[in-house]
N, C-alpha and C positions, 0 to 999 in steps of 0.2 A: 574464470575457470580456476584461478589463483583463489579467488575469495570462496569459491566451493572447496579446494583442497584445505584451505586454512580451517572453515568451519568444520569440516569431517574431522580434521587433526584434533582440534578443540574439544569437539565432543568425545571422541575416543579417548583423549586424555582426562576428559572428566571422569571416565567410568574408571581409569586407573587411579584417579585422584581419590574417588570415592573410596576404593579398597585400602589406599594409604592411610585415609581418614580413620577408618574404622579400627585399622591396626595401631594407629599412633593413638587413638583417644584412649585406649586400655594402657598404653604407657603412661600417657599424661595424668589418667585418674589414679593409678598405682603411685607414682611418682608425687603427685599433688597431695594426696591423703597421707601416705605411708613412706614418702620419701625413699621408695625402693626403687633401684632399677634392675628390672628382672629380666635377665639373659636368657631366660628360657620363654618367654612371650613369644618368639618366632615358633617355637614347638606348639604353641597353643594354636595358632594359625594351622601348622601341620596336623594337629589333630582333629581340627574341624574339617579340613578336607578328607581325612580319612573316615571320618565319622560319616560325610555324605558318600564316601565310596561303600562303605557297609550297608547303609541304608537303601542305596540305588542298585549297585552291582549284583546280579544274582549269584557271583563266584566269591564274592566277598566273604560271607559268612562260612562257606565249605573251606575256603582257604585259612580261615582263622582258625576252625575246629582243627582242621589237620595238623596245623602249626603248634597249638595248644597240646594236642593229643604227643606230638613228638617231643615236645618239652617233658612230659611226664612218662616217656617210653610207652605210650599206648597209640593204636591205631584207631583214632576217632575219625569217623567219616559222616558227612550229611551231605545232601543235596539240595537243601532248603536255602533258599534266599530272599532277602526281603522284596526286594525289587519294587521300592518303593519311589517317589519322585523328589524333585529339588523342593519343593514346598514342605515336603515333611523334614527334609534333611537340614533345612535351616535352623527351625526350632530345636531338632534334637541335637545339633551340633553347638548351639548354644548353651542348652541344659547340661550335655556331657562334658563340655570343655570348661564351663562354670563349676562342675562337681569336681574335676580334676584341679582346676585353681583353688577351690575351697580347700581341699585336701592338701595341696603344696603350702597354702598358708599357715593353717592349724599345725602341720606336722614338721615345716622346716623354717619358713619365714619369720613368723612370729617369734622365735628363740634367736633372732639374729637383728632385730631392730635396735639402731644406734650404732650398727657395725657394718657400714658400706661396703668396705671390701670384703670381707666374709659373704655378704650377701650376694654381690657379684659372683664371686667364686663358685658359691653355692649352687645359684641358679644357672650359672654355666655348665656344671657338671651333671645339672637336671636335664639339661637340653640334650646332652650328649648321652644320657642313658635313655631318654624319650626316644630319641633317633634310632638307636640300636635296637631298643625293645619294639618299635614298629617295624624296622627292617626284618627281624626276628620272626615277626608275625605274619608279615604280608609281602616279604621279597623286597628286593632293592629296584625292581622293574618300575616304570612309569604307570601309574593309572590313569588311564584316560576316562574321563568323564562326559556324559552325554546332556546336552540342554533339553530341557522338555521341549516336545514339538510347539506348543503353544507359544513359547520364547524363541522358537528357532526360525526366524523370518525378521525381514527389514520393514523399517517404515520410510517411504520415499519421501523427501523433503529437498523441494527445488531440484536441483541437480545431483545430488546424492542421497544415498539411503542409510538410514541409522538402524544399526542392529537392534532388534528389539530387546536382546539380553543386557545390551550394555545401558538400556533405559531402565530395566529392571535393577540394574546394580546402583545406578542412582537413586532410584525410589528406595530401595531397602537402604542404603546409606541414610537419605533423609528420615526414614522412619525410626532409625536408630538413634540419629541426633535427636529427634523430638523426644523418645523415650528417655535418653539421657537427661535432658533438658526439664522434662516434666519429674524425673525421679530425684534431680538435685534440687530444684527450686520448687515442686509443687508437693511434695510429700513430707512428712514428718522424718522419715529417716534420712531424705536428703538434707535436712534440717541439721540432723545429727553430725551427718558426714561434714557439711561444712563447719560445724561447731569445732568438730575434730582438726579438720584442716588449720582453722585459725589460732585454737590453742587447746591443745591434747591435754594437759593436766587440767583447766579449768573444766571442760567437757567431762572429764571423769569426776571431778568434784560434784558435778550437777548430776551424778547418777546415770550418765551416758555409758555403755558398755563399748570402750573403744577396741576391745578384743572382738567384739561382734560384729562393729562397723568396719574395722580391718579387713575381716575374713570375708563378709558378703560384699565390700567393695573390690576386694580382690578378684572374687569369683566372677563379679558382674564384668570386671574389666578383660579378664581371661575369656569368658563367653562372646564378649564383643570381637576379640581376636579370631575366636570359633568360627563365627558367621563370616568374618573376613576370608579365611580360608576355605569355607565351603562355597563362596560364591566364585572365589578367585581359582579354585581348582576346575569348575565348570567353564572358565574362560582359557585355562591352559591346561595343565595336568596336575595330579598329585604324587608328589614323591617324599620319602622318607626324611631328605635334608632339605626340603624347601624353605623352612625357617629361616636360616642365616641368609637366604638370597633377598629376603624382603624385609626382614627385622632392621637391617642397616638403614633403608631407606625411611622406615618407620621411626627410628631415632633421630634421623636427620629431620623428618617433618617436626618432633616434638622439641628439638632445639631451634629449628627455624622459628616457629611459632612461638616459642617461650616454655620453657620446664615449669610443669605444673598447670598451664593456662589451658582450660578445653578450648577455648574459642581460638586459641593459638593453633592447636592442632588441627583444627579444620582449615586455617589460612595456609598455615604450611603445608598441608597436603594440597591444596589447590595449587600453590605456588611450584611445588616441586613435580609433581604430576604433569600440570601443565606444562611448566618448563621443558622436561623430559620428552614430551609428546612434540613440541615445536622444534627443539633442536635435533631430536632425532629425524624428524623431516628434511631438517637442512642438511644435515651431515650423513644422513640414509645408513646411519650406524647405531645401534641401539647401545652398545658398550661406551662408545664415544660420548653419547648423548648422555649418560650416566656419569662419566667423568668430568665432562664440562659443567653439569649440573652441581655435581660435588665441590668442584672448584669455586663456582659461585657462591654456592652456600657458605664455605670457609671465608671467602672474602666478606660476606655480609655478616657473618658472625665476629669477625676480627673487629668492625665497625661498630655492630651492636650485639654484643655477647648475651644479652638478656631476651634476644628473640625479637619479633613482631610485637607480640603482646606480653609484656613483662608480667607476671604475676604478682599481686600485693605482697608485701611483707606479712609473715605470719610468726606467731611465736612457737618456738620449736621445744621438744622434748627437753 
């Protein structure tokens, strides 16, 4: 019985680890390439969740149209709702949040490179603005999401059952990791990214558009957070201030794995997600589990500040 409970806990933790990995991977990419710590990354996750809400819930578009009408002093009404499913929402969340990330990079972040404190404060301000805009458009209430029927069952395995949706989460994360690997190591643009990462000035001298690399990389990293928010909202709920709740753990994941190390984000996500699941099972308290794991991470960083996988030295601007 103990073995069964442990196996169930480990698998549930693996699905949470998968979401952490997706969120942290975007942070690792932006820091590794641009040396930018994006405090609005949690809001990219939140935008992914609300994109899924608009795509799937029949009341979402009427609410959005009515709220926009009120902003302009008009009585806009519609009864039309998309009412599509999760399989449409995931690519839609990636594309929409990638577009938001692209606009954020070209309009704000690219003007603040080399000024880390200014970038930190500016993106924090953006996160507050995005929260209030979403609250204004959709309200402050929790948005319940519904898992598609095809995924709303369980797979019996030994003495316990595995929720099929959690298997789906792990599968989506695996596909995203594969996409990141292929993009970084098997494409010409990935070669440009690695060139900019190693030596930005030399890459620019060789004709690589570092601004284009920065913008598209930031957009891709934001899109990954959007996918994480989309699948996470179906596991729990969507709310306008959900970003800060999870981005802290994503930062912990990146730091534990190694700032700028992509494989470190995977390792850090597995360690923190699994650790929280096991500690919560022992303490029967989710909040205390997070505190204990945070303390363990702090102790680990004291002895190994570079993280599990310290990135190689690189030439800076």
